[in-house]
Chimera marker file (.cmm) of the C-alpha trace (Angstrom):
<marker_set name="trace">
<marker id="1" x="55.902" y="134.995" z="-5.725" r="1" g="1" b="0" radius="0.5"/>
<marker id="2" x="52.917" y="134.409" z="-7.971" r="1" g="1" b="0" radius="0.5"/>
<marker id="3" x="50.932" y="131.222" z="-7.714" r="1" g="1" b="0" radius="0.5"/>
<marker id="4" x="51.914" y="128.776" z="-10.396" r="1" g="1" b="0" radius="0.5"/>
<marker id="5" x="48.809" y="127.231" z="-11.814" r="1" g="1" b="0" radius="0.5"/>
<marker id="6" x="48.829" y="123.979" z="-13.710" r="1" g="1" b="0" radius="0.5"/>
<marker id="7" x="48.050" y="125.929" z="-16.892" r="1" g="1" b="0" radius="0.5"/>
<marker id="8" x="50.996" y="128.280" z="-16.403" r="1" g="1" b="0" radius="0.5"/>
<marker id="9" x="53.351" y="125.402" z="-15.648" r="1" g="1" b="0" radius="0.5"/>
<marker id="10" x="52.177" y="123.485" z="-18.737" r="1" g="1" b="0" radius="0.5"/>
<marker id="11" x="52.606" y="126.573" z="-20.926" r="1" g="1" b="0" radius="0.5"/>
<marker id="12" x="56.111" y="127.252" z="-19.595" r="1" g="1" b="0" radius="0.5"/>
<marker id="13" x="57.043" y="123.596" z="-19.860" r="1" g="1" b="0" radius="0.5"/>
<marker id="14" x="55.747" y="123.393" z="-23.437" r="1" g="1" b="0" radius="0.5"/>
<marker id="15" x="57.750" y="126.507" z="-24.390" r="1" g="1" b="0" radius="0.5"/>
<marker id="16" x="60.888" y="125.150" z="-22.727" r="1" g="1" b="0" radius="0.5"/>
<marker id="17" x="60.527" y="121.746" z="-24.408" r="1" g="1" b="0" radius="0.5"/>
<marker id="18" x="60.166" y="123.463" z="-27.788" r="1" g="1" b="0" radius="0.5"/>
<marker id="19" x="63.375" y="125.399" z="-27.125" r="1" g="1" b="0" radius="0.5"/>
<marker id="20" x="65.144" y="122.175" z="-26.143" r="1" g="1" b="0" radius="0.5"/>
<marker id="21" x="63.998" y="120.501" z="-29.354" r="1" g="1" b="0" radius="0.5"/>
<marker id="22" x="65.292" y="123.464" z="-31.362" r="1" g="1" b="0" radius="0.5"/>
<marker id="23" x="68.598" y="123.295" z="-29.510" r="1" g="1" b="0" radius="0.5"/>
<marker id="24" x="68.812" y="119.539" z="-30.082" r="1" g="1" b="0" radius="0.5"/>
<marker id="25" x="68.205" y="120.094" z="-33.788" r="1" g="1" b="0" radius="0.5"/>
<marker id="26" x="70.942" y="122.740" z="-33.893" r="1" g="1" b="0" radius="0.5"/>
<marker id="27" x="73.360" y="120.423" z="-32.090" r="1" g="1" b="0" radius="0.5"/>
<marker id="28" x="72.560" y="117.581" z="-34.509" r="1" g="1" b="0" radius="0.5"/>
<marker id="29" x="73.222" y="119.870" z="-37.484" r="1" g="1" b="0" radius="0.5"/>
<marker id="30" x="76.510" y="120.999" z="-35.937" r="1" g="1" b="0" radius="0.5"/>
<marker id="31" x="77.490" y="117.372" z="-35.289" r="1" g="1" b="0" radius="0.5"/>
<marker id="32" x="76.784" y="116.526" z="-38.949" r="1" g="1" b="0" radius="0.5"/>
<marker id="33" x="78.892" y="119.487" z="-40.095" r="1" g="1" b="0" radius="0.5"/>
<marker id="34" x="81.770" y="118.491" z="-37.798" r="1" g="1" b="0" radius="0.5"/>
<marker id="35" x="81.636" y="114.884" z="-39.033" r="1" g="1" b="0" radius="0.5"/>
<marker id="36" x="81.591" y="116.016" z="-42.659" r="1" g="1" b="0" radius="0.5"/>
<marker id="37" x="84.596" y="118.248" z="-42.023" r="1" g="1" b="0" radius="0.5"/>
<marker id="38" x="86.473" y="115.337" z="-40.436" r="1" g="1" b="0" radius="0.5"/>
<marker id="39" x="85.644" y="113.016" z="-43.342" r="1" g="1" b="0" radius="0.5"/>
<marker id="40" x="86.730" y="115.617" z="-45.874" r="1" g="1" b="0" radius="0.5"/>
<marker id="41" x="90.325" y="115.701" z="-44.637" r="1" g="1" b="0" radius="0.5"/>
<marker id="42" x="92.493" y="113.978" z="-47.216" r="1" g="1" b="0" radius="0.5"/>
<marker id="43" x="96.222" y="113.736" z="-47.765" r="1" g="1" b="0" radius="0.5"/>
<marker id="44" x="97.722" y="116.587" z="-49.734" r="1" g="1" b="0" radius="0.5"/>
<marker id="45" x="98.153" y="116.066" z="-53.442" r="1" g="1" b="0" radius="0.5"/>
<marker id="46" x="100.930" y="113.583" z="-54.162" r="1" g="1" b="0" radius="0.5"/>
<marker id="47" x="100.941" y="112.249" z="-50.572" r="1" g="1" b="0" radius="0.5"/>
<marker id="48" x="99.600" y="108.962" z="-49.259" r="1" g="1" b="0" radius="0.5"/>
<marker id="49" x="99.228" y="109.915" z="-45.592" r="1" g="1" b="0" radius="0.5"/>
<marker id="50" x="97.816" y="112.781" z="-43.596" r="1" g="1" b="0" radius="0.5"/>
<marker id="51" x="100.274" y="115.205" z="-42.048" r="1" g="1" b="0" radius="0.5"/>
<marker id="52" x="100.537" y="115.227" z="-38.247" r="1" g="1" b="0" radius="0.5"/>
<marker id="53" x="98.562" y="118.497" z="-38.236" r="1" g="1" b="0" radius="0.5"/>
<marker id="54" x="95.797" y="116.942" z="-40.343" r="1" g="1" b="0" radius="0.5"/>
<marker id="55" x="95.694" y="113.890" z="-38.073" r="1" g="1" b="0" radius="0.5"/>
<marker id="56" x="95.483" y="116.132" z="-35.010" r="1" g="1" b="0" radius="0.5"/>
<marker id="57" x="92.703" y="118.198" z="-36.565" r="1" g="1" b="0" radius="0.5"/>
<marker id="58" x="90.778" y="115.095" z="-37.568" r="1" g="1" b="0" radius="0.5"/>
<marker id="59" x="91.122" y="113.641" z="-34.067" r="1" g="1" b="0" radius="0.5"/>
<marker id="60" x="89.923" y="116.926" z="-32.538" r="1" g="1" b="0" radius="0.5"/>
<marker id="61" x="86.917" y="117.009" z="-34.873" r="1" g="1" b="0" radius="0.5"/>
<marker id="62" x="86.099" y="113.378" z="-34.027" r="1" g="1" b="0" radius="0.5"/>
<marker id="63" x="86.287" y="114.182" z="-30.297" r="1" g="1" b="0" radius="0.5"/>
<marker id="64" x="83.977" y="117.176" z="-30.722" r="1" g="1" b="0" radius="0.5"/>
<marker id="65" x="81.533" y="115.023" z="-32.679" r="1" g="1" b="0" radius="0.5"/>
<marker id="66" x="81.584" y="112.371" z="-29.970" r="1" g="1" b="0" radius="0.5"/>
<marker id="67" x="80.985" y="114.977" z="-27.249" r="1" g="1" b="0" radius="0.5"/>
<marker id="68" x="78.084" y="116.447" z="-29.214" r="1" g="1" b="0" radius="0.5"/>
<marker id="69" x="76.625" y="112.952" z="-29.597" r="1" g="1" b="0" radius="0.5"/>
<marker id="70" x="76.806" y="112.395" z="-25.848" r="1" g="1" b="0" radius="0.5"/>
<marker id="71" x="74.979" y="115.663" z="-25.197" r="1" g="1" b="0" radius="0.5"/>
<marker id="72" x="72.340" y="114.929" z="-27.847" r="1" g="1" b="0" radius="0.5"/>
<marker id="73" x="71.746" y="111.425" z="-26.496" r="1" g="1" b="0" radius="0.5"/>
<marker id="74" x="71.243" y="112.876" z="-23.009" r="1" g="1" b="0" radius="0.5"/>
<marker id="75" x="68.534" y="115.285" z="-24.140" r="1" g="1" b="0" radius="0.5"/>
<marker id="76" x="65.629" y="112.913" z="-23.511" r="1" g="1" b="0" radius="0.5"/>
<marker id="77" x="62.579" y="115.006" z="-22.700" r="1" g="1" b="0" radius="0.5"/>
<marker id="78" x="60.012" y="112.217" z="-22.961" r="1" g="1" b="0" radius="0.5"/>
<marker id="79" x="59.470" y="112.063" z="-19.209" r="1" g="1" b="0" radius="0.5"/>
<marker id="80" x="58.429" y="115.732" z="-19.134" r="1" g="1" b="0" radius="0.5"/>
<marker id="81" x="56.295" y="115.562" z="-22.276" r="1" g="1" b="0" radius="0.5"/>
<marker id="82" x="53.651" y="113.590" z="-20.397" r="1" g="1" b="0" radius="0.5"/>
<marker id="83" x="53.085" y="116.511" z="-18.051" r="1" g="1" b="0" radius="0.5"/>
<marker id="84" x="52.325" y="118.825" z="-20.953" r="1" g="1" b="0" radius="0.5"/>
<marker id="85" x="49.692" y="116.438" z="-22.288" r="1" g="1" b="0" radius="0.5"/>
<marker id="86" x="47.795" y="115.930" z="-19.018" r="1" g="1" b="0" radius="0.5"/>
<link id1="1" id2="2" r="1" g="1" b="0" radius="0.2"/>
<link id1="2" id2="3" r="1" g="1" b="0" radius="0.2"/>
<link id1="3" id2="4" r="1" g="1" b="0" radius="0.2"/>
<link id1="4" id2="5" r="1" g="1" b="0" radius="0.2"/>
<link id1="5" id2="6" r="1" g="1" b="0" radius="0.2"/>
<link id1="6" id2="7" r="1" g="1" b="0" radius="0.2"/>
<link id1="7" id2="8" r="1" g="1" b="0" radius="0.2"/>
<link id1="8" id2="9" r="1" g="1" b="0" radius="0.2"/>
<link id1="9" id2="10" r="1" g="1" b="0" radius="0.2"/>
<link id1="10" id2="11" r="1" g="1" b="0" radius="0.2"/>
<link id1="11" id2="12" r="1" g="1" b="0" radius="0.2"/>
<link id1="12" id2="13" r="1" g="1" b="0" radius="0.2"/>
<link id1="13" id2="14" r="1" g="1" b="0" radius="0.2"/>
<link id1="14" id2="15" r="1" g="1" b="0" radius="0.2"/>
<link id1="15" id2="16" r="1" g="1" b="0" radius="0.2"/>
<link id1="16" id2="17" r="1" g="1" b="0" radius="0.2"/>
<link id1="17" id2="18" r="1" g="1" b="0" radius="0.2"/>
<link id1="18" id2="19" r="1" g="1" b="0" radius="0.2"/>
<link id1="19" id2="20" r="1" g="1" b="0" radius="0.2"/>
<link id1="20" id2="21" r="1" g="1" b="0" radius="0.2"/>
<link id1="21" id2="22" r="1" g="1" b="0" radius="0.2"/>
<link id1="22" id2="23" r="1" g="1" b="0" radius="0.2"/>
<link id1="23" id2="24" r="1" g="1" b="0" radius="0.2"/>
<link id1="24" id2="25" r="1" g="1" b="0" radius="0.2"/>
<link id1="25" id2="26" r="1" g="1" b="0" radius="0.2"/>
<link id1="26" id2="27" r="1" g="1" b="0" radius="0.2"/>
<link id1="27" id2="28" r="1" g="1" b="0" radius="0.2"/>
<link id1="28" id2="29" r="1" g="1" b="0" radius="0.2"/>
<link id1="29" id2="30" r="1" g="1" b="0" radius="0.2"/>
<link id1="30" id2="31" r="1" g="1" b="0" radius="0.2"/>
<link id1="31" id2="32" r="1" g="1" b="0" radius="0.2"/>
<link id1="32" id2="33" r="1" g="1" b="0" radius="0.2"/>
<link id1="33" id2="34" r="1" g="1" b="0" radius="0.2"/>
<link id1="34" id2="35" r="1" g="1" b="0" radius="0.2"/>
<link id1="35" id2="36" r="1" g="1" b="0" radius="0.2"/>
<link id1="36" id2="37" r="1" g="1" b="0" radius="0.2"/>
<link id1="37" id2="38" r="1" g="1" b="0" radius="0.2"/>
<link id1="38" id2="39" r="1" g="1" b="0" radius="0.2"/>
<link id1="39" id2="40" r="1" g="1" b="0" radius="0.2"/>
<link id1="40" id2="41" r="1" g="1" b="0" radius="0.2"/>
<link id1="41" id2="42" r="1" g="1" b="0" radius="0.2"/>
<link id1="42" id2="43" r="1" g="1" b="0" radius="0.2"/>
<link id1="43" id2="44" r="1" g="1" b="0" radius="0.2"/>
<link id1="44" id2="45" r="1" g="1" b="0" radius="0.2"/>
<link id1="45" id2="46" r="1" g="1" b="0" radius="0.2"/>
<link id1="46" id2="47" r="1" g="1" b="0" radius="0.2"/>
<link id1="47" id2="48" r="1" g="1" b="0" radius="0.2"/>
<link id1="48" id2="49" r="1" g="1" b="0" radius="0.2"/>
<link id1="49" id2="50" r="1" g="1" b="0" radius="0.2"/>
<link id1="50" id2="51" r="1" g="1" b="0" radius="0.2"/>
<link id1="51" id2="52" r="1" g="1" b="0" radius="0.2"/>
<link id1="52" id2="53" r="1" g="1" b="0" radius="0.2"/>
<link id1="53" id2="54" r="1" g="1" b="0" radius="0.2"/>
<link id1="54" id2="55" r="1" g="1" b="0" radius="0.2"/>
<link id1="55" id2="56" r="1" g="1" b="0" radius="0.2"/>
<link id1="56" id2="57" r="1" g="1" b="0" radius="0.2"/>
<link id1="57" id2="58" r="1" g="1" b="0" radius="0.2"/>
<link id1="58" id2="59" r="1" g="1" b="0" radius="0.2"/>
<link id1="59" id2="60" r="1" g="1" b="0" radius="0.2"/>
<link id1="60" id2="61" r="1" g="1" b="0" radius="0.2"/>
<link id1="61" id2="62" r="1" g="1" b="0" radius="0.2"/>
<link id1="62" id2="63" r="1" g="1" b="0" radius="0.2"/>
<link id1="63" id2="64" r="1" g="1" b="0" radius="0.2"/>
<link id1="64" id2="65" r="1" g="1" b="0" radius="0.2"/>
<link id1="65" id2="66" r="1" g="1" b="0" radius="0.2"/>
<link id1="66" id2="67" r="1" g="1" b="0" radius="0.2"/>
<link id1="67" id2="68" r="1" g="1" b="0" radius="0.2"/>
<link id1="68" id2="69" r="1" g="1" b="0" radius="0.2"/>
<link id1="69" id2="70" r="1" g="1" b="0" radius="0.2"/>
<link id1="70" id2="71" r="1" g="1" b="0" radius="0.2"/>
<link id1="71" id2="72" r="1" g="1" b="0" radius="0.2"/>
<link id1="72" id2="73" r="1" g="1" b="0" radius="0.2"/>
<link id1="73" id2="74" r="1" g="1" b="0" radius="0.2"/>
<link id1="74" id2="75" r="1" g="1" b="0" radius="0.2"/>
<link id1="75" id2="76" r="1" g="1" b="0" radius="0.2"/>
<link id1="76" id2="77" r="1" g="1" b="0" radius="0.2"/>
<link id1="77" id2="78" r="1" g="1" b="0" radius="0.2"/>
<link id1="78" id2="79" r="1" g="1" b="0" radius="0.2"/>
<link id1="79" id2="80" r="1" g="1" b="0" radius="0.2"/>
<link id1="80" id2="81" r="1" g="1" b="0" radius="0.2"/>
<link id1="81" id2="82" r="1" g="1" b="0" radius="0.2"/>
<link id1="82" id2="83" r="1" g="1" b="0" radius="0.2"/>
<link id1="83" id2="84" r="1" g="1" b="0" radius="0.2"/>
<link id1="84" id2="85" r="1" g="1" b="0" radius="0.2"/>
<link id1="85" id2="86" r="1" g="1" b="0" radius="0.2"/>
</marker_set>
């Protein structure tokens, strides 16, 4: 195994943190799209209420959005960022 120098570790860490930020951005965009899809569900023309299928779909979308939010909130890289700056 090659010796890991501080420079190599910083470079790899910086690259990994950049990838995580890109992934976080992608997840945030997906969450926004899922929320917009959920909000766009409306009763069919001439109806006052959503159908059971529409309600189920909206609930599923809301659950996906919530799960994405939990993942996004857990992606705190600030503790590692200090090691890149040293």
